[in-house]
DOMAR-451819 format. One record per residue (C-alpha): x, y, z. Coordinates in steps of 0.2 Angstrom, whole numbers. Layout:
<rs>
@px: X | py: Y | pz: Z $
...
</rs>
This chain:
<rs>
@px: 169 | py: -132 | pz: 204 $
@px: 177 | py: -115 | pz: 198 $
@px: 197 | py: -115 | pz: 198 $
@px: 199 | py: -103 | pz: 211 $
@px: 187 | py: -113 | pz: 224 $
@px: 198 | py: -129 | pz: 222 $
@px: 213 | py: -116 | pz: 222 $
@px: 207 | py: -113 | pz: 240 $
@px: 203 | py: -129 | pz: 245 $
@px: 218 | py: -134 | pz: 240 $
@px: 228 | py: -120 | pz: 250 $
@px: 221 | py: -131 | pz: 269 $
@px: 232 | py: -140 | pz: 281 $
@px: 233 | py: -156 | pz: 276 $
@px: 223 | py: -170 | pz: 284 $
@px: 232 | py: -189 | pz: 281 $
@px: 232 | py: -190 | pz: 263 $
@px: 221 | py: -181 | pz: 254 $
@px: 221 | py: -161 | pz: 254 $
@px: 208 | py: -153 | pz: 260 $
@px: 192 | py: -164 | pz: 253 $
@px: 204 | py: -168 | pz: 238 $
@px: 216 | py: -182 | pz: 236 $
@px: 227 | py: -185 | pz: 219 $
@px: 211 | py: -188 | pz: 209 $
@px: 203 | py: -171 | pz: 213 $
@px: 221 | py: -164 | pz: 207 $
@px: 219 | py: -173 | pz: 190 $
@px: 202 | py: -165 | pz: 189 $
@px: 209 | py: -148 | pz: 194 $
@px: 222 | py: -147 | pz: 179 $
@px: 210 | py: -155 | pz: 165 $
@px: 203 | py: -138 | pz: 169 $
@px: 217 | py: -127 | pz: 167 $
@px: 217 | py: -112 | pz: 157 $
@px: 234 | py: -103 | pz: 158 $
@px: 251 | py: -106 | pz: 163 $
@px: 249 | py: -96 | pz: 180 $
@px: 233 | py: -108 | pz: 186 $
@px: 245 | py: -122 | pz: 181 $
@px: 258 | py: -118 | pz: 190 $
@px: 247 | py: -112 | pz: 206 $
@px: 243 | py: -130 | pz: 206 $
@px: 259 | py: -138 | pz: 204 $
@px: 265 | py: -127 | pz: 218 $
@px: 250 | py: -133 | pz: 229 $
@px: 254 | py: -150 | pz: 225 $
@px: 272 | py: -148 | pz: 230 $
@px: 267 | py: -140 | pz: 247 $
@px: 254 | py: -152 | pz: 252 $
@px: 262 | py: -168 | pz: 245 $
@px: 255 | py: -175 | pz: 231 $
@px: 268 | py: -173 | pz: 222 $
@px: 277 | py: -186 | pz: 232 $
@px: 264 | py: -197 | pz: 235 $
@px: 259 | py: -198 | pz: 218 $
@px: 272 | py: -190 | pz: 205 $
@px: 274 | py: -200 | pz: 190 $
@px: 254 | py: -196 | pz: 190 $
@px: 253 | py: -179 | pz: 194 $
@px: 269 | py: -175 | pz: 184 $
@px: 263 | py: -183 | pz: 168 $
@px: 247 | py: -175 | pz: 170 $
@px: 256 | py: -159 | pz: 172 $
@px: 267 | py: -161 | pz: 158 $
@px: 251 | py: -165 | pz: 148 $
@px: 238 | py: -151 | pz: 153 $
@px: 255 | py: -139 | pz: 149 $
@px: 256 | py: -144 | pz: 129 $
@px: 236 | py: -139 | pz: 128 $
@px: 243 | py: -121 | pz: 132 $
@px: 250 | py: -119 | pz: 118 $
@px: 257 | py: -106 | pz: 115 $
@px: 257 | py: -98 | pz: 133 $
@px: 269 | py: -112 | pz: 139 $
@px: 286 | py: -114 | pz: 142 $
@px: 299 | py: -126 | pz: 134 $
@px: 308 | py: -122 | pz: 152 $
@px: 296 | py: -127 | pz: 162 $
@px: 293 | py: -144 | pz: 152 $
@px: 309 | py: -150 | pz: 155 $
@px: 308 | py: -145 | pz: 173 $
@px: 292 | py: -155 | pz: 177 $
@px: 301 | py: -171 | pz: 164 $
@px: 314 | py: -172 | pz: 176 $
@px: 306 | py: -174 | pz: 192 $
@px: 296 | py: -189 | pz: 187 $
@px: 307 | py: -202 | pz: 192 $
@px: 308 | py: -219 | pz: 180 $
@px: 300 | py: -210 | pz: 165 $
@px: 291 | py: -224 | pz: 155 $
@px: 285 | py: -224 | pz: 138 $
@px: 271 | py: -212 | pz: 142 $
@px: 282 | py: -200 | pz: 152 $
@px: 291 | py: -200 | pz: 135 $
@px: 277 | py: -196 | pz: 125 $
@px: 271 | py: -182 | pz: 133 $
@px: 291 | py: -173 | pz: 133 $
@px: 290 | py: -177 | pz: 113 $
@px: 272 | py: -170 | pz: 111 $
@px: 276 | py: -155 | pz: 122 $
@px: 292 | py: -151 | pz: 115 $
@px: 285 | py: -154 | pz: 96 $
@px: 269 | py: -143 | pz: 101 $
@px: 281 | py: -129 | pz: 108 $
@px: 289 | py: -125 | pz: 93 $
@px: 305 | py: -134 | pz: 100 $
@px: 306 | py: -151 | pz: 87 $
@px: 325 | py: -152 | pz: 90 $
@px: 325 | py: -156 | pz: 109 $
@px: 310 | py: -168 | pz: 103 $
@px: 317 | py: -176 | pz: 92 $
@px: 334 | py: -178 | pz: 104 $
@px: 321 | py: -184 | pz: 120 $
@px: 314 | py: -197 | pz: 105 $
@px: 334 | py: -201 | pz: 104 $
@px: 337 | py: -204 | pz: 123 $
@px: 321 | py: -213 | pz: 125 $
@px: 329 | py: -226 | pz: 114 $
@px: 346 | py: -228 | pz: 122 $
@px: 340 | py: -233 | pz: 137 $
@px: 328 | py: -244 | pz: 129 $
@px: 310 | py: -237 | pz: 134 $
@px: 300 | py: -245 | pz: 121 $
@px: 289 | py: -234 | pz: 109 $
@px: 270 | py: -235 | pz: 107 $
@px: 261 | py: -232 | pz: 95 $
@px: 259 | py: -212 | pz: 101 $
@px: 278 | py: -209 | pz: 99 $
@px: 281 | py: -209 | pz: 82 $
@px: 266 | py: -197 | pz: 77 $
@px: 273 | py: -183 | pz: 85 $
@px: 294 | py: -188 | pz: 81 $
@px: 286 | py: -188 | pz: 65 $
@px: 278 | py: -170 | pz: 67 $
@px: 296 | py: -164 | pz: 73 $
@px: 304 | py: -172 | pz: 59 $
@px: 289 | py: -160 | pz: 47 $
@px: 295 | py: -145 | pz: 57 $
@px: 313 | py: -148 | pz: 56 $
@px: 310 | py: -152 | pz: 36 $
@px: 321 | py: -169 | pz: 42 $
@px: 313 | py: -178 | pz: 29 $
@px: 329 | py: -193 | pz: 29 $
@px: 327 | py: -193 | pz: 49 $
@px: 310 | py: -197 | pz: 45 $
@px: 311 | py: -209 | pz: 34 $
@px: 324 | py: -221 | pz: 48 $
@px: 307 | py: -217 | pz: 59 $
@px: 296 | py: -225 | pz: 46 $
@px: 308 | py: -240 | pz: 47 $
@px: 308 | py: -241 | pz: 65 $
@px: 291 | py: -240 | pz: 66 $
@px: 288 | py: -256 | pz: 54 $
@px: 302 | py: -264 | pz: 63 $
@px: 289 | py: -263 | pz: 80 $
@px: 272 | py: -266 | pz: 72 $
@px: 267 | py: -250 | pz: 70 $
@px: 265 | py: -250 | pz: 52 $
@px: 245 | py: -253 | pz: 49 $
@px: 243 | py: -240 | pz: 64 $
@px: 232 | py: -224 | pz: 57 $
@px: 241 | py: -212 | pz: 68 $
@px: 256 | py: -217 | pz: 62 $
@px: 252 | py: -217 | pz: 45 $
@px: 244 | py: -201 | pz: 44 $
@px: 260 | py: -193 | pz: 51 $
@px: 270 | py: -205 | pz: 38 $
@px: 259 | py: -197 | pz: 24 $
@px: 261 | py: -180 | pz: 32 $
@px: 280 | py: -182 | pz: 32 $
@px: 281 | py: -189 | pz: 13 $
@px: 265 | py: -175 | pz: 6 $
@px: 278 | py: -160 | pz: 15 $
@px: 293 | py: -168 | pz: 8 $
@px: 287 | py: -167 | pz: -10 $
@px: 287 | py: -186 | pz: -12 $
@px: 269 | py: -187 | pz: -16 $
@px: 272 | py: -205 | pz: -26 $
@px: 275 | py: -213 | pz: -8 $
@px: 260 | py: -203 | pz: -2 $
@px: 250 | py: -209 | pz: -12 $
@px: 255 | py: -229 | pz: -9 $
@px: 257 | py: -226 | pz: 9 $
@px: 235 | py: -220 | pz: 8 $
@px: 231 | py: -233 | pz: -5 $
@px: 239 | py: -248 | pz: 1 $
@px: 230 | py: -249 | pz: 18 $
@px: 209 | py: -248 | pz: 14 $
@px: 207 | py: -242 | pz: 34 $
@px: 207 | py: -221 | pz: 32 $
@px: 198 | py: -210 | pz: 42 $
@px: 196 | py: -189 | pz: 40 $
@px: 214 | py: -185 | pz: 43 $
@px: 219 | py: -198 | pz: 32 $
@px: 211 | py: -189 | pz: 17 $
@px: 215 | py: -173 | pz: 22 $
@px: 234 | py: -176 | pz: 26 $
@px: 234 | py: -182 | pz: 5 $
@px: 224 | py: -167 | pz: -1 $
@px: 236 | py: -154 | pz: 10 $
@px: 249 | py: -164 | pz: 1 $
@px: 242 | py: -160 | pz: -14 $
@px: 240 | py: -141 | pz: -13 $
@px: 257 | py: -140 | pz: -6 $
@px: 263 | py: -146 | pz: -21 $
@px: 251 | py: -135 | pz: -31 $
@px: 241 | py: -151 | pz: -39 $
@px: 224 | py: -143 | pz: -36 $
@px: 217 | py: -159 | pz: -51 $
@px: 222 | py: -172 | pz: -37 $
@px: 218 | py: -162 | pz: -21 $
@px: 199 | py: -160 | pz: -29 $
@px: 201 | py: -178 | pz: -34 $
@px: 203 | py: -185 | pz: -19 $
@px: 190 | py: -171 | pz: -11 $
@px: 177 | py: -179 | pz: -21 $
@px: 181 | py: -197 | pz: -17 $
@px: 178 | py: -193 | pz: 2 $
@px: 165 | py: -204 | pz: 10 $
@px: 163 | py: -189 | pz: 23 $
@px: 170 | py: -170 | pz: 19 $
@px: 173 | py: -160 | pz: 36 $
@px: 179 | py: -140 | pz: 35 $
@px: 196 | py: -145 | pz: 32 $
@px: 196 | py: -156 | pz: 20 $
@px: 186 | py: -140 | pz: 10 $
@px: 195 | py: -126 | pz: 17 $
@px: 210 | py: -136 | pz: 11 $
@px: 205 | py: -135 | pz: -6 $
@px: 197 | py: -120 | pz: -8 $
@px: 214 | py: -112 | pz: 0 $
@px: 225 | py: -121 | pz: -15 $
@px: 213 | py: -113 | pz: -28 $
@px: 213 | py: -96 | pz: -21 $
@px: 234 | py: -96 | pz: -18 $
@px: 235 | py: -105 | pz: -37 $
@px: 225 | py: -90 | pz: -42 $
@px: 211 | py: -100 | pz: -48 $
@px: 198 | py: -89 | pz: -41 $
@px: 185 | py: -95 | pz: -51 $
@px: 186 | py: -114 | pz: -44 $
@px: 190 | py: -107 | pz: -28 $
@px: 174 | py: -98 | pz: -29 $
@px: 165 | py: -116 | pz: -37 $
@px: 171 | py: -125 | pz: -20 $
@px: 163 | py: -111 | pz: -7 $
@px: 148 | py: -113 | pz: -16 $
@px: 149 | py: -135 | pz: -16 $
@px: 154 | py: -133 | pz: 2 $
@px: 142 | py: -123 | pz: 7 $
@px: 127 | py: -135 | pz: -3 $
@px: 135 | py: -147 | pz: 5 $
@px: 129 | py: -142 | pz: 23 $
@px: 147 | py: -139 | pz: 29 $
@px: 149 | py: -122 | pz: 39 $
@px: 164 | py: -113 | pz: 31 $
@px: 177 | py: -112 | pz: 43 $
@px: 188 | py: -91 | pz: 42 $
@px: 200 | py: -100 | pz: 33 $
@px: 187 | py: -105 | pz: 21 $
@px: 180 | py: -87 | pz: 21 $
@px: 196 | py: -78 | pz: 20 $
@px: 202 | py: -89 | pz: 4 $
@px: 184 | py: -85 | pz: -4 $
@px: 185 | py: -66 | pz: -2 $
@px: 201 | py: -66 | pz: -8 $
@px: 198 | py: -75 | pz: -23 $
@px: 184 | py: -63 | pz: -25 $
@px: 196 | py: -47 | pz: -23 $
@px: 207 | py: -54 | pz: -38 $
@px: 193 | py: -56 | pz: -48 $
@px: 184 | py: -40 | pz: -44 $
@px: 168 | py: -49 | pz: -40 $
@px: 161 | py: -40 | pz: -28 $
@px: 145 | py: -44 | pz: -28 $
@px: 149 | py: -62 | pz: -23 $
@px: 162 | py: -54 | pz: -9 $
@px: 145 | py: -45 | pz: -1 $
@px: 135 | py: -59 | pz: -2 $
@px: 151 | py: -69 | pz: 6 $
@px: 151 | py: -53 | pz: 20 $
@px: 130 | py: -54 | pz: 21 $
@px: 133 | py: -74 | pz: 25 $
@px: 144 | py: -71 | pz: 37 $
@px: 132 | py: -57 | pz: 47 $
@px: 118 | py: -67 | pz: 44 $
@px: 125 | py: -83 | pz: 55 $
@px: 133 | py: -73 | pz: 68 $
@px: 154 | py: -78 | pz: 64 $
@px: 165 | py: -66 | pz: 74 $
@px: 176 | py: -54 | pz: 63 $
@px: 193 | py: -59 | pz: 68 $
@px: 205 | py: -49 | pz: 59 $
@px: 211 | py: -62 | pz: 47 $
@px: 193 | py: -62 | pz: 42 $
@px: 191 | py: -42 | pz: 45 $
@px: 207 | py: -40 | pz: 34 $
@px: 199 | py: -54 | pz: 22 $
@px: 182 | py: -40 | pz: 20 $
@px: 195 | py: -22 | pz: 20 $
@px: 206 | py: -29 | pz: 5 $
@px: 193 | py: -37 | pz: -5 $
@px: 182 | py: -20 | pz: -5 $
@px: 197 | py: -9 | pz: -8 $
@px: 204 | py: -18 | pz: -22 $
@px: 185 | py: -19 | pz: -30 $
@px: 185 | py: 0 | pz: -27 $
@px: 174 | py: 2 | pz: -13 $
@px: 185 | py: 12 | pz: -6 $
@px: 171 | py: 20 | pz: 7 $
@px: 163 | py: 2 | pz: 13 $
@px: 184 | py: -4 | pz: 14 $
@px: 185 | py: 10 | pz: 29 $
@px: 170 | py: 6 | pz: 35 $
@px: 174 | py: -11 | pz: 38 $
@px: 192 | py: -8 | pz: 43 $
@px: 184 | py: 5 | pz: 57 $
@px: 173 | py: -6 | pz: 64 $
@px: 188 | py: -18 | pz: 65 $
@px: 191 | py: -19 | pz: 83 $
@px: 206 | py: -29 | pz: 83 $
@px: 219 | py: -25 | pz: 66 $
@px: 238 | py: -30 | pz: 63 $
@px: 248 | py: -28 | pz: 51 $
@px: 240 | py: -35 | pz: 37 $
@px: 224 | py: -25 | pz: 39 $
@px: 232 | py: -9 | pz: 40 $
@px: 243 | py: -13 | pz: 24 $
@px: 224 | py: -16 | pz: 16 $
@px: 217 | py: 1 | pz: 18 $
@px: 232 | py: 10 | pz: 14 $
@px: 235 | py: 0 | pz: -2 $
@px: 217 | py: 2 | pz: -7 $
@px: 217 | py: 22 | pz: -3 $
@px: 234 | py: 23 | pz: -13 $
@px: 229 | py: 12 | pz: -29 $
@px: 212 | py: 20 | pz: -30 $
@px: 219 | py: 38 | pz: -32 $
@px: 216 | py: 43 | pz: -12 $
@px: 237 | py: 47 | pz: -11 $
@px: 234 | py: 61 | pz: 1 $
@px: 222 | py: 51 | pz: 14 $
@px: 233 | py: 35 | pz: 12 $
@px: 247 | py: 45 | pz: 19 $
@px: 235 | py: 51 | pz: 33 $
@px: 232 | py: 31 | pz: 36 $
@px: 250 | py: 27 | pz: 37 $
@px: 252 | py: 41 | pz: 50 $
@px: 238 | py: 33 | pz: 60 $
@px: 245 | py: 17 | pz: 58 $
@px: 262 | py: 22 | pz: 66 $
@px: 254 | py: 32 | pz: 82 $
@px: 243 | py: 17 | pz: 83 $
@px: 261 | py: 8 | pz: 87 $
@px: 263 | py: -4 | pz: 71 $
@px: 279 | py: -4 | pz: 64 $
@px: 277 | py: -6 | pz: 45 $
@px: 284 | py: -15 | pz: 33 $
@px: 289 | py: -17 | pz: 15 $
@px: 270 | py: -20 | pz: 12 $
@px: 264 | py: -3 | pz: 19 $
@px: 278 | py: 8 | pz: 12 $
@px: 274 | py: 1 | pz: -8 $
@px: 257 | py: 8 | pz: -3 $
@px: 262 | py: 23 | pz: 6 $
@px: 275 | py: 27 | pz: -11 $
@px: 259 | py: 22 | pz: -24 $
@px: 248 | py: 34 | pz: -16 $
@px: 260 | py: 46 | pz: -15 $
@px: 263 | py: 45 | pz: -34 $
@px: 244 | py: 46 | pz: -37 $
@px: 244 | py: 62 | pz: -28 $
@px: 258 | py: 69 | pz: -35 $
@px: 266 | py: 71 | pz: -17 $
@px: 284 | py: 73 | pz: -23 $
@px: 292 | py: 79 | pz: -7 $
@px: 284 | py: 66 | pz: 6 $
@px: 287 | py: 51 | pz: -6 $
@px: 307 | py: 57 | pz: -6 $
@px: 306 | py: 58 | pz: 15 $
@px: 298 | py: 42 | pz: 15 $
@px: 307 | py: 33 | pz: 3 $
@px: 324 | py: 40 | pz: 11 $
@px: 320 | py: 34 | pz: 29 $
@px: 313 | py: 18 | pz: 25 $
@px: 331 | py: 9 | pz: 29 $
@px: 338 | py: 22 | pz: 41 $
@px: 323 | py: 24 | pz: 52 $
@px: 310 | py: 9 | pz: 50 $
@px: 325 | py: -5 | pz: 43 $
@px: 314 | py: -8 | pz: 30 $
@px: 325 | py: -13 | pz: 15 $
@px: 321 | py: -5 | pz: -4 $
@px: 316 | py: -18 | pz: -16 $
@px: 312 | py: -16 | pz: -35 $
@px: 294 | py: -12 | pz: -32 $
@px: 298 | py: 3 | pz: -20 $
@px: 311 | py: 9 | pz: -36 $
@px: 299 | py: 8 | pz: -50 $
@px: 285 | py: 19 | pz: -39 $
@px: 298 | py: 33 | pz: -36 $
@px: 305 | py: 31 | pz: -53 $
@px: 285 | py: 33 | pz: -60 $
@px: 283 | py: 47 | pz: -45 $
@px: 300 | py: 57 | pz: -51 $
@px: 296 | py: 53 | pz: -69 $
@px: 280 | py: 61 | pz: -68 $
@px: 286 | py: 76 | pz: -61 $
@px: 298 | py: 82 | pz: -73 $
@px: 311 | py: 75 | pz: -62 $
@px: 320 | py: 64 | pz: -76 $
@px: 337 | py: 69 | pz: -72 $
@px: 335 | py: 64 | pz: -53 $
@px: 327 | py: 48 | pz: -58 $
@px: 343 | py: 40 | pz: -70 $
@px: 353 | py: 46 | pz: -56 $
@px: 344 | py: 34 | pz: -44 $
@px: 345 | py: 20 | pz: -56 $
@px: 364 | py: 22 | pz: -58 $
@px: 364 | py: 20 | pz: -37 $
@px: 352 | py: 9 | pz: -36 $
@px: 361 | py: -8 | pz: -27 $
@px: 351 | py: -20 | pz: -39 $
@px: 348 | py: -20 | pz: -59 $
@px: 333 | py: -10 | pz: -64 $
@px: 318 | py: -18 | pz: -71 $
@px: 304 | py: -16 | pz: -82 $
@px: 293 | py: -5 | pz: -70 $
@px: 309 | py: 4 | pz: -67 $
@px: 313 | py: 10 | pz: -82 $
@px: 295 | py: 9 | pz: -89 $
@px: 291 | py: 21 | pz: -75 $
@px: 307 | py: 32 | pz: -81 $
@px: 300 | py: 29 | pz: -100 $
@px: 281 | py: 35 | pz: -97 $
@px: 289 | py: 51 | pz: -89 $
@px: 301 | py: 55 | pz: -104 $
@px: 284 | py: 54 | pz: -115 $
@px: 274 | py: 66 | pz: -103 $
@px: 289 | py: 79 | pz: -104 $
@px: 294 | py: 76 | pz: -122 $
@px: 312 | py: 70 | pz: -118 $
@px: 318 | py: 57 | pz: -131 $
@px: 334 | py: 56 | pz: -124 $
@px: 333 | py: 48 | pz: -110 $
@px: 316 | py: 38 | pz: -117 $
@px: 331 | py: 31 | pz: -128 $
@px: 341 | py: 23 | pz: -115 $
@px: 326 | py: 17 | pz: -108 $
@px: 318 | py: 9 | pz: -122 $
@px: 334 | py: 1 | pz: -125 $
@px: 333 | py: -8 | pz: -109 $
@px: 313 | py: -12 | pz: -110 $
@px: 318 | py: -19 | pz: -124 $
@px: 331 | py: -30 | pz: -120 $
@px: 320 | py: -35 | pz: -102 $
@px: 304 | py: -36 | pz: -114 $
@px: 308 | py: -41 | pz: -133 $
@px: 289 | py: -44 | pz: -136 $
@px: 280 | py: -30 | pz: -128 $
@px: 274 | py: -20 | pz: -141 $
@px: 268 | py: -2 | pz: -130 $
@px: 289 | py: 3 | pz: -129 $
@px: 289 | py: 3 | pz: -148 $
@px: 272 | py: 10 | pz: -149 $
@px: 279 | py: 23 | pz: -137 $
@px: 294 | py: 29 | pz: -145 $
@px: 287 | py: 31 | pz: -164 $
@px: 274 | py: 43 | pz: -154 $
@px: 288 | py: 52 | pz: -148 $
@px: 299 | py: 52 | pz: -162 $
@px: 285 | py: 57 | pz: -174 $
@px: 279 | py: 71 | pz: -161 $
@px: 299 | py: 77 | pz: -164 $
@px: 300 | py: 77 | pz: -181 $
@px: 312 | py: 60 | pz: -182 $
@px: 302 | py: 52 | pz: -196 $
@px: 316 | py: 44 | pz: -202 $
@px: 318 | py: 37 | pz: -183 $
@px: 300 | py: 29 | pz: -185 $
@px: 302 | py: 22 | pz: -199 $
@px: 318 | py: 11 | pz: -191 $
@px: 306 | py: 8 | pz: -176 $
@px: 293 | py: 0 | pz: -185 $
@px: 303 | py: -11 | pz: -198 $
@px: 313 | py: -15 | pz: -179 $
@px: 293 | py: -20 | pz: -174 $
@px: 292 | py: -30 | pz: -191 $
@px: 307 | py: -40 | pz: -190 $
@px: 306 | py: -45 | pz: -172 $
@px: 287 | py: -49 | pz: -175 $
@px: 280 | py: -37 | pz: -162 $
@px: 262 | py: -34 | pz: -162 $
@px: 254 | py: -19 | pz: -155 $
@px: 247 | py: -22 | pz: -137 $
@px: 228 | py: -25 | pz: -137 $
@px: 218 | py: -15 | pz: -127 $
@px: 201 | py: -24 | pz: -117 $
@px: 190 | py: -22 | pz: -107 $
@px: 180 | py: -36 | pz: -95 $
@px: 162 | py: -31 | pz: -89 $
@px: 151 | py: -41 | pz: -79 $
@px: 134 | py: -40 | pz: -82 $
@px: 124 | py: -53 | pz: -73 $
@px: 131 | py: -71 | pz: -77 $
@px: 137 | py: -64 | pz: -93 $
@px: 155 | py: -58 | pz: -96 $
@px: 159 | py: -44 | pz: -109 $
@px: 176 | py: -44 | pz: -115 $
@px: 178 | py: -28 | pz: -127 $
@px: 194 | py: -29 | pz: -138 $
@px: 202 | py: -11 | pz: -147 $
@px: 208 | py: -14 | pz: -163 $
@px: 198 | py: -28 | pz: -169 $
@px: 179 | py: -28 | pz: -174 $
@px: 172 | py: -45 | pz: -165 $
@px: 165 | py: -41 | pz: -148 $
@px: 169 | py: -59 | pz: -136 $
@px: 153 | py: -65 | pz: -125 $
@px: 159 | py: -77 | pz: -115 $
@px: 150 | py: -87 | pz: -99 $
</rs>
């Protein structure tokens, strides 16, 4: 029966102890079909009006409280509190519901307060109480409190409960105590897929992808979460070849990938420049009829853009029904780094007209685009407006872009003034941008200052020495050429070796300059 139809029945006059054709059981059934907070509140209001809350207060109110947690993130903690306060003599089940509600509704501190109140009033906990209290500890990163709850769970005899144990493994792995998490995992042979998954997640968060993959292969049954967690860990650690391998294993095992797995493997393809693999995954998404949500669309735009297929990235972007800030950033940055500076700027203004507020990455993209397009005045306007007009803090990356852009344009003195006024110390990118401009425009005097800072920041960068040698030679300052070469020898600095990697079928050909050998690797 549809929600609207039942609501109409509930609004009929009362007849004895039932409402229309519905009793308390009918209302419970109706609550189980709620999809929105408005529907829940309407049923609650009708149940109060028609006396059902008075007849069955604990039954109805506990069901309302439980249903409320299913509507996260649309629910309200104030509403949850109001419902709970109406329950006469709250039972363990009632307290479990409110602790669960506060935890799921992102109010973990209130969840622990209700747990403390429950214990203070002598209401006995059960095996369902501790998992949500422990989850609240994770969200608060209150690991000391979690250890106290662990002792309480043991005291009440819930230490072997699989839900409590899984929550404890989660708590300890989240706190970096992987040894304790492993002890809990291995000291009991009763495990389910969640037990394995929380341990895998702990290893991934600790950056130990080797152990995460080992546990994955130990699992008697793996679900989508198991594979996706390991895959995402490899992608996050920039172990991109391993991420693609895990994705292939996942497909071969017959487990269909979720959006997390697809986004992660597309990110790995983007970092490797493996556009063919990325395109294969895109075709898989199409063939399986997987709906492109905003995260998957963004991953595809980012992959095609980073691999240089800007037109395809634009097609995916334009066909995306929903776009968030990350989607706009992906296309703006993609256009910028591939030399489409004016188009990158055009998409920036499209984004603004769409009501999307830019962030630091957005401005980095448009400044890179302006740098590649030589759009000096536009870059200066955007750079100067970042903090005042948009509230975006300028960081070293933005200063590096401006140093590169202005130096290329020959505004060397303006760059030096900018560096003097920077609220932080310039890094290799800022000084490197200035040095590059000095090389183009022959400003040996400023180049010496930039080179000195670069040698302090990165003493082993042979490129800086090479640039200075060439600039001194062009200026016929041969004594400085000899001095710079001697300095390179004393510091045992080697000239940078150029390297290009060319994928061809299943082979990768690496070509090195200044070397006679060519390395062919799988």
